[in-house]
C-alpha positions in Angstrom: -4.6 14.7 -43.6 -5.0 16.1 -40.0 -1.9 17.5 -38.3 -0.8 15.2 -35.4 -1.9 16.4 -31.9 -4.4 18.8 -33.5 -8.0 17.9 -32.5 -10.2 16.8 -35.4 -13.8 17.9 -36.1 -15.9 15.9 -38.5 -18.8 17.5 -40.3 -21.1 14.7 -41.5 -23.2 16.2 -44.3 -23.9 15.8 -48.0 -23.0 19.5 -48.3 -19.2 19.9 -48.0 -19.5 23.7 -47.9 -20.8 23.4 -44.3 -17.4 22.2 -43.3 -15.7 24.9 -45.4 -17.7 27.6 -43.7 -17.0 26.3 -40.2 -13.2 25.7 -40.7 -12.1 29.4 -40.5 -13.9 29.8 -37.2 -12.2 26.8 -35.7 -8.5 27.4 -36.5 -7.5 25.4 -33.4 -8.9 22.2 -35.0 -8.7 20.3 -38.3 -12.2 20.3 -39.8 -13.0 17.5 -42.2 -16.0 17.0 -44.4 -17.6 13.5 -44.2 -20.1 12.6 -46.9 -22.1 9.8 -45.3 -22.3 7.1 -42.6 -20.0 4.7 -44.4 -17.3 7.3 -44.7 -17.8 8.2 -41.0 -17.3 4.6 -39.9 -14.1 4.3 -41.9 -12.5 7.7 -41.1 -13.4 7.6 -37.4 -11.2 4.5 -37.1 -8.3 6.2 -39.0 -8.6 9.7 -37.4 -10.5 9.5 -34.2 -12.4 12.9 -34.0 -12.8 15.1 -30.9 -16.2 16.4 -32.1 -18.6 15.1 -34.7 -21.4 17.2 -36.2 -24.2 14.9 -37.4 -26.4 16.6 -39.9 -29.8 15.0 -39.9 -30.3 15.3 -43.7 -27.3 13.1 -44.5 -28.6 10.4 -47.0 -27.8 6.7 -47.0 -27.6 4.6 -43.8 -29.3 6.6 -41.0 -26.7 8.2 -38.7 -28.9 7.2 -35.7 -28.2 3.5 -36.6 -24.4 3.8 -36.7 -24.0 6.1 -33.7 -24.5 3.4 -31.1 -21.7 1.3 -32.7 -19.4 4.2 -32.9 -19.9 5.1 -29.2 -18.8 1.6 -28.2 -15.4 2.1 -29.8 -12.7 2.6 -27.2 -10.8 5.1 -29.3 -14.0 7.3 -29.5 -14.7 7.3 -25.7 -13.8 11.0 -25.5 -15.6 12.1 -28.7 -18.6 14.5 -28.4 -21.5 14.2 -30.8 -23.6 17.2 -31.9 -26.8 16.6 -33.9 -27.7 19.5 -36.3 -30.9 20.0 -38.3 -34.6 19.1 -38.0 -36.3 15.9 -36.8 -33.5 15.1 -34.3 -35.4 12.7 -32.1 -33.8 9.6 -33.6 -30.3 11.0 -33.0 -31.2 12.1 -29.5 -32.4 8.5 -28.8 -29.1 7.2 -30.2 -27.1 9.1 -27.7 -25.9 12.5 -29.0 -24.4 15.0 -26.5 -26.1 18.2 -27.9 -28.7 19.4 -30.4 -28.8 22.5 -32.6 -31.3 23.6 -35.2 -30.1 24.1 -38.8 -31.3 27.7 -38.7 -28.6 28.7 -36.3 -25.9 31.1 -37.6 -22.5 29.4 -38.4 -20.9 31.6 -35.7 -23.3 30.2 -33.0 -22.6 26.7 -34.3 -18.8 27.3 -34.0 -19.2 28.5 -30.4 -21.1 25.3 -29.5 -18.4 23.1 -31.3 -15.6 25.0 -29.5 -17.3 24.3 -26.1 -17.5 20.6 -27.0 -14.0 20.7 -28.3 -12.6 22.0 -25.1 -14.4 19.2 -23.2 -13.0 16.6 -25.6 -9.4 18.0 -25.3 -9.8 18.0 -21.5 -11.0 14.4 -21.5 -8.1 13.3 -23.6 -5.6 15.1 -21.4 -7.1 13.4 -18.4 -7.1 10.1 -20.2 -3.4 10.6 -21.2 -2.5 11.3 -17.6 -4.5 8.3 -16.4 -2.6 6.1 -18.9 0.6 7.5 -17.6 -0.4 6.8 -14.0 -1.5 3.3 -15.0 1.9 2.7 -16.6 3.7 3.9 -13.5 1.4 1.7 -11.3 2.2 -1.3 -13.5 5.9 -0.5 -13.2 5.6 -0.1 -9.5 3.7 -3.4 -9.2 6.3 -5.2 -11.2 9.1 -3.7 -9.0 7.2 -4.8 -5.9 6.8 -8.4 -7.3 10.5 -8.5 -8.1 11.4 -7.1 -4.6 9.1 -9.6 -2.9 10.6 -12.5 -4.8 14.1 -11.2 -4.0 13.3 -10.8 -0.3 11.6 -14.2 -0.2 14.5 -15.9 -1.9 17.1 -14.1 0.1 15.5 -14.8 3.5 14.8 -18.5 2.7 18.4 -18.9 1.4 19.8 -17.3 4.5 17.5 -18.7 7.2 18.5 -22.3 7.1 22.3 -21.8 7.2 22.0 -19.1 9.9 19.9 -21.5 12.0 22.5 -24.2 11.5 25.3 -21.9 12.5 23.3 -20.7 15.5 22.8 -24.3 16.6 26.4 -25.2 16.2 27.5 -22.1 18.2 25.1 -23.2 21.1 26.7 -26.6 21.1 30.2 -25.1 21.2 29.3 -22.7 24.0 28.0 -25.5 26.2 31.1 -27.6 25.6 33.2 -27.8 28.8 36.3 -28.2 26.8 36.1 -24.6 25.5 38.3 -22.2 27.4 36.5 -19.3 29.2 38.0 -16.6 27.0 37.0 -18.5 23.8 33.5 -19.2 25.3 33.0 -15.4 25.6 33.8 -15.0 21.9 31.5 -17.8 21.0 28.7 -16.1 23.0 29.2 -12.9 21.1 29.1 -14.8 17.8 26.0 -16.6 18.9 24.2 -13.4 19.9 25.1 -11.7 16.6 24.0 -14.7 14.6 20.7 -14.6 16.5 20.4 -10.9 15.6 21.0 -11.7 12.0 18.3 -14.4 12.1 15.8 -11.9 13.6 16.6 -9.4 10.8 16.0 -11.9 8.1 12.7 -13.2 9.5 11.5 -9.6 10.2 12.3 -8.6 6.7 10.2 -11.4 5.3 7.3 -10.9 7.7 7.2 -7.1 7.0 6.8 -7.8 3.3 4.1 -10.4 4.0 2.1 -8.0 6.1 2.5 -5.2 3.6 1.3 -7.5 0.8 -1.6 -8.8 2.9 -0.2 -12.3 2.8 0.2 -12.9 6.6 -2.8 -14.5 8.2 -3.3 -14.3 11.9 -4.3 -17.4 13.9 -5.9 -15.7 16.9 -6.6 -17.4 20.2 -8.0 -16.3 23.6 -5.0 -15.2 25.7 -5.3 -15.0 29.5 -2.9 -13.9 32.2 -0.9 -17.3 32.4 -0.5 -17.4 28.7 0.8 -13.8 28.6 3.4 -14.9 31.1 4.4 -17.9 29.0 4.6 -15.8 25.8 6.8 -13.2 27.5 9.1 -15.9 28.8 9.4 -17.4 25.3 10.1 -14.0 23.9 12.9 -13.5 26.5 14.4 -16.8 25.3 14.2 -15.7 21.7 16.2 -12.5 22.5 19.2 -14.6 23.7 21.9 -14.6 26.3 22.4 -10.8 26.2 19.5 -10.5 28.7 21.6 -12.2 31.3 23.5 -8.9 31.8 20.2 -7.0 32.3 17.6 -6.9 35.1 14.3 -7.9 33.5 11.1 -7.4 35.4 7.8 -8.9 34.3 4.4 -7.9 35.7 1.2 -9.5 34.3 -1.9 -8.5 36.3 -3.9 -11.5 37.4 -7.3 -12.4 36.1 -7.1 -10.4 32.9 -10.1 -10.6 30.6 -9.3 -12.7 27.5 -7.5 -10.9 24.7 -7.8 -12.2 21.2 -4.3 -12.5 19.6 -2.0 -14.7 17.6 0.4 -16.1 20.3 3.2 -16.6 17.8 3.0 -13.1 16.4 2.6 -11.7 19.9 5.8 -13.5 20.9 7.6 -12.0 17.9 6.4 -8.5 18.8 7.6 -8.8 22.4 10.9 -10.4 21.3 11.5 -7.4 19.0 10.7 -4.8 21.7 12.7 -6.6 24.4 15.6 -6.9 22.0 15.4 -3.3 21.1 15.4 -2.4 24.8 18.5 -4.6 25.4 20.4 -2.9 22.5 19.8 0.5 24.1 20.7 -0.3 27.6 24.1 -1.0 29.2 25.1 -4.0 31.3 23.1 -4.0 34.5 20.3 -1.9 32.9 16.7 -2.4 33.7 14.0 -3.7 31.3 10.4 -3.8 32.5 7.6 -5.7 30.8 4.0 -5.0 32.0 0.6 -6.2 30.9 -2.7 -4.6 32.2 -6.1 -3.6 30.9 -8.1 -0.4 30.7 -11.1 0.8 28.6 -11.8 -2.5 26.8 -8.2 -2.9 25.7 -5.1 -4.8 26.9 -2.0 -2.7 27.3 1.5 -4.1 27.0 4.6 -1.9 27.8 8.3 -2.5 27.4 10.3 0.1 29.3 14.1 0.5 29.6 16.4 2.9 31.4 18.8 3.2 28.5 20.0 5.9 26.2 16.6 7.1 25.0 15.7 8.1 21.5 16.6 11.5 19.9 13.5 13.6 19.2 14.3 13.8 15.5 14.1 10.0 15.2 10.7 9.6 16.8 8.5 10.5 13.7 10.0 7.7 11.6 10.8 5.2 14.3 8.4 2.5 13.1 9.2 2.9 9.4 11.5 0.2 7.9 14.8 1.6 6.7 13.7 5.1 7.4 16.2 5.6 10.1 19.5 4.1 11.1 20.5 4.9 14.7 23.8 3.9 16.3 23.1 1.9 19.5 25.2 1.9 22.6 26.8 -1.4 21.3 27.9 0.0 18.0 25.3 -1.9 16.0 23.3 0.0 13.4 19.5 -0.7 13.5 17.6 -1.0 10.3 14.3 -0.4 12.1 12.8 -3.5 10.5 11.9 -5.0 13.9 9.9 -2.0 14.9 8.3 -1.8 11.5 7.1 -5.4 12.0 5.8 -4.6 15.5 3.7 -1.7 14.1 2.3 -3.7 11.2 1.6 -6.7 13.4 -0.1 -4.7 16.2 -2.3 -2.8 13.7 -3.3 -6.1 12.0 -4.6 -7.2 15.4 -6.7 -4.0 15.6 -4.4 -2.3 18.1 -1.9 0.6 18.0 1.6 1.2 19.2 3.6 4.2 20.3 6.7 5.3 22.1 7.5 7.8 24.8 11.2 8.6 25.2 13.6 11.3 26.4 17.3 11.3 25.5 19.3 9.9 28.3 16.2 8.7 30.3 15.2 5.6 28.5 12.2 4.7 26.4 8.7 3.1 26.9 7.1 1.3 24.1 3.3 0.6 24.5 0.9 -1.3 22.3 -2.7 -2.2 22.7 -4.8 -5.2 21.8 -8.6 -5.4 21.7 -10.4 -7.6 24.2 -12.2 -10.7 23.0 -16.0 -10.6 22.9 -18.8 -13.1 23.0 -19.0 -13.5 19.2 -15.2 -13.9 18.8 -15.1 -17.5 19.8 -17.5 -20.3 20.2 -15.8 -21.3 23.5 -15.8 -17.9 24.9 -19.0 -18.3 27.1 -17.8 -21.7 28.2 -14.4 -20.4 29.3 -16.1 -17.6 31.3 -18.7 -19.9 32.9 
């Protein structure tokens, strides 16, 4: 009976003394004598060997006939097969890994077996590591599925009541019967509820993009449409912008950009909201759209507090950083993570330039549309 975790070497031969002579030279392995092909088939299933010596003079069922079946077994994928003797062509055709004549000294044979044994042990170590990595991958995929389901359930369960609360707060804020001091509190509650809605939607969309489940619906975007999208994004940010000076510049006659208007609106809303959170009342937020080098550039600049240098490397990573804004609100970074993923899915890139105390400028690019991007492209340009 082989010792567990000790590699096994089979010596398939009618002469058991061949195994007995080899065993003292291979003390790192368990050497077993196998009388014939039938025994090999049975024992290989019970004790998968690392190396098998197939002596060509073994009687009974030809070893060359059973070898192809043995090589198909999954548990023998790392086994090395050494043919020994004369007239080895049938075994060579059957797929042995090495050949040796029967006139070779037993010491030389042992060296060859030890070489194959080292390869087999290395193969099994790699296989064991691969299986471990596969188990870790399966565990990770399971955790990701559970996390996706949790996020999806959480967002959908929260989105509807938050939207309802936001709508009710808007009704109350517009009611003339509400005193001015209470109206201001309602405004704050409405802004914070809107912020919560943005967080939940961004969380779901980040997970969708990471999982490759968000599909863009691109259109050709010209200068007037950019202006419309920016105006919609400003509305999404909420009443907090009333206390800021917002400047919008979209250069006229821009070449068409291919982008998903809804996603572009979300990107801009997140960047404008981020700028608002980092500026004081009366602060300046500038949005600018222009083109250069076959790309459309969009910048959102503010004159707020700026970003600490240590925060810049992880700025676009969700939950990687939590910075205290001027307004006492901790930022999860989920909105900026969404911006990065969404811009990159469009084929563009995003970056930030900032200096503490001197504001920040977020810039992202989008590729221009080309003739083959849309059937109506030529017609629109004509």
